[in-house]
C-alpha positions as CSV (number, residue, x, y, z in Angstrom):
1,M,0.4,0.1,-0.2
2,S,1.2,3.0,-1.2
3,F,1.2,6.3,1.3
4,D,-0.9,7.8,-0.6
5,D,-3.3,5.5,-0.1
6,L,-2.4,4.8,3.3
7,L,-2.9,8.8,4.1
8,K,-7.2,8.8,2.1
9,E,-8.0,5.4,4.4
10,L,-6.7,6.7,7.2
11,Q,-8.6,9.6,7.0
12,G,-11.6,7.7,5.2
13,Q,-11.1,8.7,1.9
14,K,-10.4,5.1,-0.1
15,S,-13.2,6.2,-2.3
16,V,-12.5,9.3,-3.6
17,Q,-11.4,10.3,-6.7
18,E,-7.9,10.7,-7.2
19,D,-6.5,13.9,-7.2
20,P,-5.4,14.9,-11.4
21,D,-2.7,17.1,-9.9
22,N,-0.9,14.6,-7.1
23,V,-1.4,10.9,-9.2
24,S,1.1,8.4,-7.5
25,L,4.4,8.4,-9.0
26,E,4.0,4.5,-9.6
27,K,1.1,5.4,-11.9
28,L,2.9,8.7,-14.0
29,F,6.1,6.8,-14.7
30,N,4.6,3.4,-15.0
31,E,6.5,0.4,-15.9
32,S,5.4,0.8,-19.6
33,F,6.5,5.2,-19.8
34,M,9.7,3.9,-18.1
35,R,10.6,1.0,-21.4
36,K,9.8,3.7,-23.5
37,H,11.9,6.9,-22.5
38,S,14.7,5.3,-20.9
39,S,16.5,2.0,-20.3
40,H,14.5,1.7,-17.1
41,H,11.9,-0.6,-16.0
42,S,10.9,1.6,-13.2
43,F,10.9,4.8,-11.4
44,G,12.3,3.8,-8.6
45,D,15.2,2.1,-10.5
46,F,15.8,5.4,-12.6
47,V,16.0,7.2,-9.0
48,T,18.3,4.3,-8.1
49,K,20.4,5.1,-10.8
50,G,21.1,8.6,-9.6
51,N,21.6,7.5,-6.2
52,F,19.0,9.2,-4.7
53,Q,15.5,8.7,-2.3
54,V,12.8,9.5,-4.1
55,E,9.1,8.2,-2.7
56,T,7.1,11.0,-2.6
57,H,6.7,14.5,-5.5
58,E,8.2,16.3,-2.4
59,D,11.3,14.6,-2.4
60,I,11.6,14.9,-6.1
61,N,11.8,19.1,-5.2
62,N,14.2,18.9,-2.9
63,I,16.4,17.7,-4.8
64,P,18.3,20.5,-6.5
65,D,16.4,21.4,-10.1
66,E,20.2,20.7,-11.9
67,L,21.1,17.6,-10.4
68,F,18.1,16.5,-11.3
69,D,17.0,17.3,-15.1
70,R,21.0,16.2,-15.9
71,H,20.2,13.0,-14.4
72,V,16.9,12.9,-16.5
73,S,19.0,14.2,-20.2
74,R,21.5,11.1,-18.9
75,E,18.8,8.9,-18.7
76,T,16.0,9.6,-20.6
77,D,15.1,11.2,-24.0
78,F,14.3,13.8,-22.0
79,P,15.5,17.2,-22.0
80,D,15.0,17.7,-18.4
81,W,12.4,16.3,-15.4
82,K,9.7,19.3,-16.2
83,S,9.7,17.3,-19.8
84,M,9.1,14.5,-18.6
85,L,6.4,14.8,-16.4
86,E,4.1,17.3,-18.0
87,Q,4.7,14.0,-20.9
88,A,3.9,11.5,-17.6
89,K,0.7,14.1,-16.9
90,A,-0.4,14.2,-20.3
91,D,-0.3,10.0,-20.2
92,H,-1.9,9.3,-17.2
93,A,-4.4,11.7,-18.2
94,A,-5.0,9.9,-21.7
95,A,-4.7,6.3,-20.3
96,T,-7.4,7.6,-18.2
97,K,-10.2,9.0,-19.7
């Protein structure tokens, strides 16, 4: 169970519609997305390769932009984190329609 799911369950909001701006990293960067845009099978493998500790969007926000952008540029077909995140959100929105 993810932290977000646990939090929703504790708050009694398990059945509440998911906030499209706060989708879990696992859902945004699923295996299909990661295989298509990188040589990694999961987002966890991707961040581990860069020696980053990432569980939430907040964790990513705490990484200096330059460091994470460089990692994204090296390990994916995106030039930076913002591009990767925007594509993941667009793909997720299209898949949930």
